[in-house]
N, C-alpha and C positions, 0 to 999 in steps of 0.2 A: 602592665609591665609586658614588653614583647622579649623574648629569649630567642638567640640564635641557634640555640643547642636545646634538644630536648633533656639531655642529661643535667645541662646546667639547670633548667627549670625543675626538674625533679629535685636536685640537691638544694635548691633555694626553697623549696616548698616543705622539705622535712626539715630543714634548720629553721624555718619560720614558725614552726608548731612549738618552738621551746619558749619557755615564758619570757615575755619582754623582749622578744626579738620579732620585730617587723619585717617584712618582705625586702625592704631596703638595706636595714642592716644584715638580714640574711645573706643577700647577695654581696655585699662588702666581705663578709666573712667566708663565703665559698670561693669568691676571687682571691682572696689573700692565700687560702688553703691550696689552691691551684697553683699557685705561684711557689708554694713550698717544696722542698725535696720529698720524693715519694716515700720515702723513709720516715719523715716526721707525719705524714698522713696516714700510714700505715700503723704507727706508733698510736696515733689519737685513736683511730677504729679500733686497736686492740685494747686499748684502756676502756674503752666505751662498752666494749662486748664484753670484757672481762668484770668489767662493775655490774653488767645486767646478768651474767651468768653464774659469777663466783661469789658476789656479796652476801653474807650472811646478816640475820638479826640477833644479837645476843638474847639467849634464851631466858635470862633472868630480866633484863629491863627494856630489850626491843629496840635498843639502839643499834645502827647500823655497826656491823663488825667485820672483819678476816677470818674470824674464829667463833667457835659457837658461844662463847663467854666474852665479851668486851674486855679491853683492856682497865677500865675502870672498875668493872664488877671483879674483876680478876686480881684487882689491886688490893692486897691485905691489911693496906694501911689507911684505907677509906674505912668511913663509919657506917658499917651496914645496916644500923639500927634507924639511921634517917635516910628517906627517901623523898627526893625531889620531883614533883611530876611536870613536866614539860610536854610540848605538843609535838616538837621533832628535833633531830639531830642539831639543827641550826640553834637551839635553845641551849642545848647542851654543849656546844662550843662555845657560847656567848658566854653561859655560867662559867666554865671552866677557865676562859680567859681573865676572868676577876681574880681567881686564886682565891676567893673567899669560901669556898665550900669544899668540904672533905667528904660528903655523904655520899650515896648512890641515886641514882635517877631512875624514873619508868617514863618511857616515852609512849605516850598515847598513840601517835600517829596521827593526829588533828585535834578538832575541836567539835562538839556537838554543833550542827548546824542543819535545822530542817529544811531550810531553804535550798540548801544544796544536796538534800536527801543521806544527810551524815547523822545517822543516830549512835545511841551508846553501844550498840553491839557492833558498830564498825571500827570501834576504838578498843584500845587493850583495856579498857575498864575492868573487865572481869577478873583478868590475872592480878591487877592491882588490889582489888577487894579481897581476893584469896590469899595474897601476900600479907595483906594486912591482917586476916584471919589467924594467919600461921603464928603469931605472938612474938615474931622474931625483930617487928617493926616498934620503933619508940614514938616517933615523929613523921608525920606526911607532910611536906611544904607544896603547896599550890603554887606554882610560877608559871601559868598561863599569861598570855596577853591580857590587858585590860581593856577588854572589849567584851560586848554583850554575848558574843559566843564563847569568849573565855569563862566570864563570870557564871553563863548556864552551866559549862561544863564543871567547873569548882563547884557549883552547889549541888549538882547531881552526884558527883563521887562523894561529896560530904554527907549527903542523907544516905549514901549507901554503906558510910562507915560508923553510923548512928549506932550505939551501942557496944562499940568496941572500946577497948580501953588503950586508945591511941589519940597522940596529941596530932591535932592539925593546925597548920599556920599558913599564912599568905606571904609572900614578898610584899615589903613596904611600899607605899605609894609611891616612891619617888620614880615610879614608872609612870609617865602620864598616863592618863584615861584615855584609850582608843588608841594607845603606840603597841606596836608590835615589839615583842621581847630583843628578838634579835637585832633591832636598829639602836637600842638602847646603849650609851657609852659604859665601858667598863666600870667607873668610877660609881656612876649611879645605880648600875646592876649589882656591884657587890654590896654597896651601902644597903640596897634592899632585899638582898639575901641575907646579910649579917643583922639587920633591924627587922626581919620578919615578926609579923604580930598573929595572934591566935584568929584562926579564919572566921571563929564566931563573932570576934569584934568587927571584921570587916563586913559582915552583914547587917551590922546597926548604923554602918556610916552612909 
């Protein structure tokens, strides 16, 4: 792809580094931005810069937040004795959209994946186990995607919780094996949360 401007080429190169954005799509987006008023481009740039420099992670659940404690953890009406373990904020948003869950969350920040060099130490598993040992949690729900990496992560955490007086469950398999949680429809995901099963039962299936 030949460019008539080095500035244009640089912008396309940066844009094409985003997930799912090829160089042709990046070029289309950059040309669109070029046609917009300067104020709109400045606003977009500021929003992205603020996101990078100002965003925080909830000190309790590790969810993305504007404050030290996210809105969910700060909500006194939520059931703090139930914690739903998810991969990232997209899964929190997906479950919240079902309106079927009123507990808290714990965002791992990924799944165990040795092929990509992601081990337990790269995730927030340690703080989850410490939270479980506090005696303030009655149930932990495993809500990771039904993939090999998700199941491996679930099992690793389950073994870390052995010996603790705490209930562990997993969302019902209304979510197809191999599917990512964020792409599940709200009705199916809501039923999976509502009809969750003991985690030990999932190991026997």
